[in-house]
TORKOL-4160 file (C-alpha; in steps of 0.2 Angstrom, whole numbers, padded with zeros to 4 digits, m for minus):
223
<pt num="1" X="0639" Y="0355" Z="0346"/>
<pt num="2" X="0650" Y="0369" Z="0351"/>
<pt num="3" X="0649" Y="0374" Z="0369"/>
<pt num="4" X="0644" Y="0392" Z="0372"/>
<pt num="5" X="0654" Y="0404" Z="0382"/>
<pt num="6" X="0649" Y="0405" Z="0400"/>
<pt num="7" X="0646" Y="0424" Z="0398"/>
<pt num="8" X="0631" Y="0420" Z="0388"/>
<pt num="9" X="0623" Y="0412" Z="0403"/>
<pt num="10" X="0625" Y="0427" Z="0414"/>
<pt num="11" X="0610" Y="0436" Z="0420"/>
<pt num="12" X="0608" Y="0453" Z="0428"/>
<pt num="13" X="0597" Y="0458" Z="0441"/>
<pt num="14" X="0586" Y="0470" Z="0430"/>
<pt num="15" X="0574" Y="0457" Z="0423"/>
<pt num="16" X="0572" Y="0449" Z="0440"/>
<pt num="17" X="0568" Y="0466" Z="0448"/>
<pt num="18" X="0555" Y="0469" Z="0435"/>
<pt num="19" X="0547" Y="0452" Z="0439"/>
<pt num="20" X="0548" Y="0455" Z="0457"/>
<pt num="21" X="0538" Y="0472" Z="0455"/>
<pt num="22" X="0524" Y="0462" Z="0446"/>
<pt num="23" X="0524" Y="0449" Z="0460"/>
<pt num="24" X="0523" Y="0463" Z="0473"/>
<pt num="25" X="0508" Y="0470" Z="0464"/>
<pt num="26" X="0500" Y="0453" Z="0463"/>
<pt num="27" X="0503" Y="0450" Z="0482"/>
<pt num="28" X="0496" Y="0467" Z="0486"/>
<pt num="29" X="0481" Y="0465" Z="0475"/>
<pt num="30" X="0477" Y="0447" Z="0481"/>
<pt num="31" X="0478" Y="0453" Z="0499"/>
<pt num="32" X="0467" Y="0468" Z="0497"/>
<pt num="33" X="0454" Y="0457" Z="0487"/>
<pt num="34" X="0454" Y="0445" Z="0502"/>
<pt num="35" X="0453" Y="0458" Z="0516"/>
<pt num="36" X="0441" Y="0469" Z="0507"/>
<pt num="37" X="0430" Y="0457" Z="0498"/>
<pt num="38" X="0430" Y="0441" Z="0508"/>
<pt num="39" X="0434" Y="0448" Z="0526"/>
<pt num="40" X="0423" Y="0464" Z="0525"/>
<pt num="41" X="0438" Y="0476" Z="0526"/>
<pt num="42" X="0447" Y="0484" Z="0541"/>
<pt num="43" X="0440" Y="0494" Z="0555"/>
<pt num="44" X="0447" Y="0502" Z="0571"/>
<pt num="45" X="0431" Y="0502" Z="0580"/>
<pt num="46" X="0436" Y="0490" Z="0594"/>
<pt num="47" X="0419" Y="0489" Z="0602"/>
<pt num="48" X="0408" Y="0482" Z="0588"/>
<pt num="49" X="0419" Y="0475" Z="0574"/>
<pt num="50" X="0433" Y="0465" Z="0583"/>
<pt num="51" X="0435" Y="0453" Z="0568"/>
<pt num="52" X="0438" Y="0468" Z="0556"/>
<pt num="53" X="0451" Y="0474" Z="0569"/>
<pt num="54" X="0460" Y="0457" Z="0567"/>
<pt num="55" X="0459" Y="0458" Z="0548"/>
<pt num="56" X="0471" Y="0473" Z="0549"/>
<pt num="57" X="0485" Y="0461" Z="0556"/>
<pt num="58" X="0488" Y="0451" Z="0539"/>
<pt num="59" X="0485" Y="0467" Z="0529"/>
<pt num="60" X="0498" Y="0477" Z="0538"/>
<pt num="61" X="0510" Y="0463" Z="0540"/>
<pt num="62" X="0510" Y="0459" Z="0522"/>
<pt num="63" X="0513" Y="0477" Z="0517"/>
<pt num="64" X="0527" Y="0479" Z="0530"/>
<pt num="65" X="0537" Y="0463" Z="0532"/>
<pt num="66" X="0534" Y="0457" Z="0514"/>
<pt num="67" X="0532" Y="0471" Z="0501"/>
<pt num="68" X="0541" Y="0485" Z="0510"/>
<pt num="69" X="0555" Y="0474" Z="0516"/>
<pt num="70" X="0557" Y="0466" Z="0498"/>
<pt num="71" X="0558" Y="0483" Z="0490"/>
<pt num="72" X="0571" Y="0489" Z="0503"/>
<pt num="73" X="0582" Y="0474" Z="0499"/>
<pt num="74" X="0581" Y="0478" Z="0481"/>
<pt num="75" X="0583" Y="0497" Z="0483"/>
<pt num="76" X="0601" Y="0496" Z="0478"/>
<pt num="77" X="0595" Y="0488" Z="0461"/>
<pt num="78" X="0581" Y="0500" Z="0459"/>
<pt num="79" X="0586" Y="0517" Z="0464"/>
<pt num="80" X="0596" Y="0528" Z="0452"/>
<pt num="81" X="0609" Y="0539" Z="0458"/>
<pt num="82" X="0623" Y="0539" Z="0471"/>
<pt num="83" X="0626" Y="0526" Z="0484"/>
<pt num="84" X="0621" Y="0537" Z="0498"/>
<pt num="85" X="0604" Y="0540" Z="0490"/>
<pt num="86" X="0601" Y="0521" Z="0488"/>
<pt num="87" X="0607" Y="0519" Z="0506"/>
<pt num="88" X="0594" Y="0532" Z="0512"/>
<pt num="89" X="0580" Y="0524" Z="0502"/>
<pt num="90" X="0585" Y="0507" Z="0509"/>
<pt num="91" X="0585" Y="0513" Z="0527"/>
<pt num="92" X="0569" Y="0522" Z="0525"/>
<pt num="93" X="0559" Y="0508" Z="0517"/>
<pt num="94" X="0565" Y="0497" Z="0532"/>
<pt num="95" X="0559" Y="0510" Z="0544"/>
<pt num="96" X="0542" Y="0511" Z="0535"/>
<pt num="97" X="0541" Y="0492" Z="0536"/>
<pt num="98" X="0544" Y="0492" Z="0554"/>
<pt num="99" X="0530" Y="0505" Z="0556"/>
<pt num="100" X="0517" Y="0494" Z="0547"/>
<pt num="101" X="0523" Y="0479" Z="0557"/>
<pt num="102" X="0520" Y="0488" Z="0573"/>
<pt num="103" X="0502" Y="0492" Z="0568"/>
<pt num="104" X="0499" Y="0474" Z="0562"/>
<pt num="105" X="0506" Y="0467" Z="0579"/>
<pt num="106" X="0495" Y="0480" Z="0589"/>
<pt num="107" X="0479" Y="0474" Z="0579"/>
<pt num="108" X="0483" Y="0455" Z="0583"/>
<pt num="109" X="0487" Y="0458" Z="0602"/>
<pt num="110" X="0472" Y="0470" Z="0604"/>
<pt num="111" X="0460" Y="0457" Z="0596"/>
<pt num="112" X="0467" Y="0443" Z="0607"/>
<pt num="113" X="0465" Y="0454" Z="0622"/>
<pt num="114" X="0447" Y="0459" Z="0618"/>
<pt num="115" X="0441" Y="0441" Z="0615"/>
<pt num="116" X="0452" Y="0433" Z="0629"/>
<pt num="117" X="0462" Y="0422" Z="0618"/>
<pt num="118" X="0480" Y="0418" Z="0623"/>
<pt num="119" X="0495" Y="0426" Z="0614"/>
<pt num="120" X="0510" Y="0418" Z="0606"/>
<pt num="121" X="0504" Y="0400" Z="0606"/>
<pt num="122" X="0506" Y="0395" Z="0588"/>
<pt num="123" X="0521" Y="0392" Z="0577"/>
<pt num="124" X="0515" Y="0407" Z="0567"/>
<pt num="125" X="0516" Y="0418" Z="0582"/>
<pt num="126" X="0533" Y="0411" Z="0587"/>
<pt num="127" X="0540" Y="0414" Z="0570"/>
<pt num="128" X="0532" Y="0431" Z="0569"/>
<pt num="129" X="0539" Y="0438" Z="0586"/>
<pt num="130" X="0556" Y="0431" Z="0582"/>
<pt num="131" X="0556" Y="0439" Z="0565"/>
<pt num="132" X="0551" Y="0456" Z="0571"/>
<pt num="133" X="0563" Y="0456" Z="0585"/>
<pt num="134" X="0578" Y="0451" Z="0573"/>
<pt num="135" X="0571" Y="0464" Z="0561"/>
<pt num="136" X="0572" Y="0478" Z="0574"/>
<pt num="137" X="0589" Y="0472" Z="0580"/>
<pt num="138" X="0596" Y="0472" Z="0562"/>
<pt num="139" X="0590" Y="0489" Z="0559"/>
<pt num="140" X="0597" Y="0496" Z="0574"/>
<pt num="141" X="0614" Y="0488" Z="0571"/>
<pt num="142" X="0614" Y="0493" Z="0553"/>
<pt num="143" X="0611" Y="0511" Z="0559"/>
<pt num="144" X="0625" Y="0511" Z="0571"/>
<pt num="145" X="0637" Y="0503" Z="0558"/>
<pt num="146" X="0632" Y="0512" Z="0542"/>
<pt num="147" X="0624" Y="0529" Z="0547"/>
<pt num="148" X="0632" Y="0533" Z="0564"/>
<pt num="149" X="0646" Y="0545" Z="0561"/>
<pt num="150" X="0657" Y="0536" Z="0574"/>
<pt num="151" X="0658" Y="0520" Z="0564"/>
<pt num="152" X="0675" Y="0517" Z="0555"/>
<pt num="153" X="0676" Y="0511" Z="0537"/>
<pt num="154" X="0685" Y="0495" Z="0542"/>
<pt num="155" X="0670" Y="0491" Z="0554"/>
<pt num="156" X="0658" Y="0494" Z="0540"/>
<pt num="157" X="0667" Y="0483" Z="0528"/>
<pt num="158" X="0669" Y="0469" Z="0540"/>
<pt num="159" X="0650" Y="0469" Z="0545"/>
<pt num="160" X="0643" Y="0472" Z="0527"/>
<pt num="161" X="0643" Y="0454" Z="0522"/>
<pt num="162" X="0635" Y="0449" Z="0538"/>
<pt num="163" X="0622" Y="0463" Z="0536"/>
<pt num="164" X="0617" Y="0456" Z="0519"/>
<pt num="165" X="0616" Y="0438" Z="0525"/>
<pt num="166" X="0606" Y="0441" Z="0540"/>
<pt num="167" X="0595" Y="0453" Z="0530"/>
<pt num="168" X="0590" Y="0439" Z="0518"/>
<pt num="169" X="0588" Y="0427" Z="0532"/>
<pt num="170" X="0576" Y="0438" Z="0541"/>
<pt num="171" X="0566" Y="0442" Z="0525"/>
<pt num="172" X="0564" Y="0423" Z="0522"/>
<pt num="173" X="0558" Y="0421" Z="0540"/>
<pt num="174" X="0545" Y="0434" Z="0536"/>
<pt num="175" X="0540" Y="0424" Z="0521"/>
<pt num="176" X="0538" Y="0408" Z="0531"/>
<pt num="177" X="0528" Y="0418" Z="0544"/>
<pt num="178" X="0516" Y="0425" Z="0531"/>
<pt num="179" X="0514" Y="0407" Z="0524"/>
<pt num="180" X="0510" Y="0400" Z="0541"/>
<pt num="181" X="0498" Y="0414" Z="0545"/>
<pt num="182" X="0488" Y="0412" Z="0529"/>
<pt num="183" X="0487" Y="0394" Z="0533"/>
<pt num="184" X="0479" Y="0398" Z="0550"/>
<pt num="185" X="0467" Y="0410" Z="0542"/>
<pt num="186" X="0461" Y="0398" Z="0528"/>
<pt num="187" X="0460" Y="0382" Z="0538"/>
<pt num="188" X="0443" Y="0385" Z="0545"/>
<pt num="189" X="0436" Y="0392" Z="0528"/>
<pt num="190" X="0430" Y="0375" Z="0522"/>
<pt num="191" X="0414" Y="0381" Z="0514"/>
<pt num="192" X="0421" Y="0396" Z="0505"/>
<pt num="193" X="0432" Y="0389" Z="0490"/>
<pt num="194" X="0433" Y="0406" Z="0482"/>
<pt num="195" X="0441" Y="0413" Z="0497"/>
<pt num="196" X="0453" Y="0398" Z="0499"/>
<pt num="197" X="0459" Y="0400" Z="0481"/>
<pt num="198" X="0462" Y="0419" Z="0483"/>
<pt num="199" X="0472" Y="0415" Z="0499"/>
<pt num="200" X="0482" Y="0401" Z="0491"/>
<pt num="201" X="0486" Y="0411" Z="0476"/>
<pt num="202" X="0492" Y="0425" Z="0488"/>
<pt num="203" X="0503" Y="0413" Z="0497"/>
<pt num="204" X="0511" Y="0407" Z="0481"/>
<pt num="205" X="0514" Y="0425" Z="0475"/>
<pt num="206" X="0522" Y="0429" Z="0492"/>
<pt num="207" X="0533" Y="0414" Z="0490"/>
<pt num="208" X="0538" Y="0418" Z="0472"/>
<pt num="209" X="0541" Y="0437" Z="0477"/>
<pt num="210" X="0553" Y="0431" Z="0491"/>
<pt num="211" X="0563" Y="0420" Z="0478"/>
<pt num="212" X="0563" Y="0435" Z="0466"/>
<pt num="213" X="0569" Y="0447" Z="0479"/>
<pt num="214" X="0583" Y="0435" Z="0485"/>
<pt num="215" X="0589" Y="0432" Z="0467"/>
<pt num="216" X="0589" Y="0451" Z="0463"/>
<pt num="217" X="0600" Y="0454" Z="0478"/>
<pt num="218" X="0613" Y="0441" Z="0473"/>
<pt num="219" X="0614" Y="0444" Z="0455"/>
<pt num="220" X="0625" Y="0457" Z="0448"/>
<pt num="221" X="0617" Y="0474" Z="0443"/>
<pt num="222" X="0626" Y="0474" Z="0426"/>
<pt num="223" X="0637" Y="0463" Z="0415"/>
């Protein structure tokens, strides 16, 4: 049997980006179904519905650290137009992700304070704080190197590969944090198999979305 040319096995980022968008929609849908249907929604009334305040934590963290971050990484594959436009969308989406994350963290710390529970005791919390801290640091360093007028081109060129590497690592840390967080939520839900199924499928969708985002980032945009 003749061996096909290696070019026939090449894959561009486009089909992976499409799959990633479908997975992002699945992640958002499953998270909303879980939060709104099984957990009763989200409330900012601290005095009477503390559990609903805590529910805001996974919702905003998934939207911020998972979906918005994934879309920001794929911005250079999705946005049409000049590179400056892609860079602007990339930077803005990361900023939006940080905003959602800040709200999610506030909900978690506020809930723990109201019920008298200790903070940052679990592996999920350790991963989350480390991920958010590195995320903010990565955004600030990238702003200095790629947006600040004083950065020279050689500095940008030298830092660019490291920016991509650390960006992917931090995103994968966010995926791991989300998975451990879902496991913490679903562990006590023994008598509610329907909720467990929704959460488990959400976890699988988050994992597959993470893989698709990384693959879209490393594949060429065209042949």
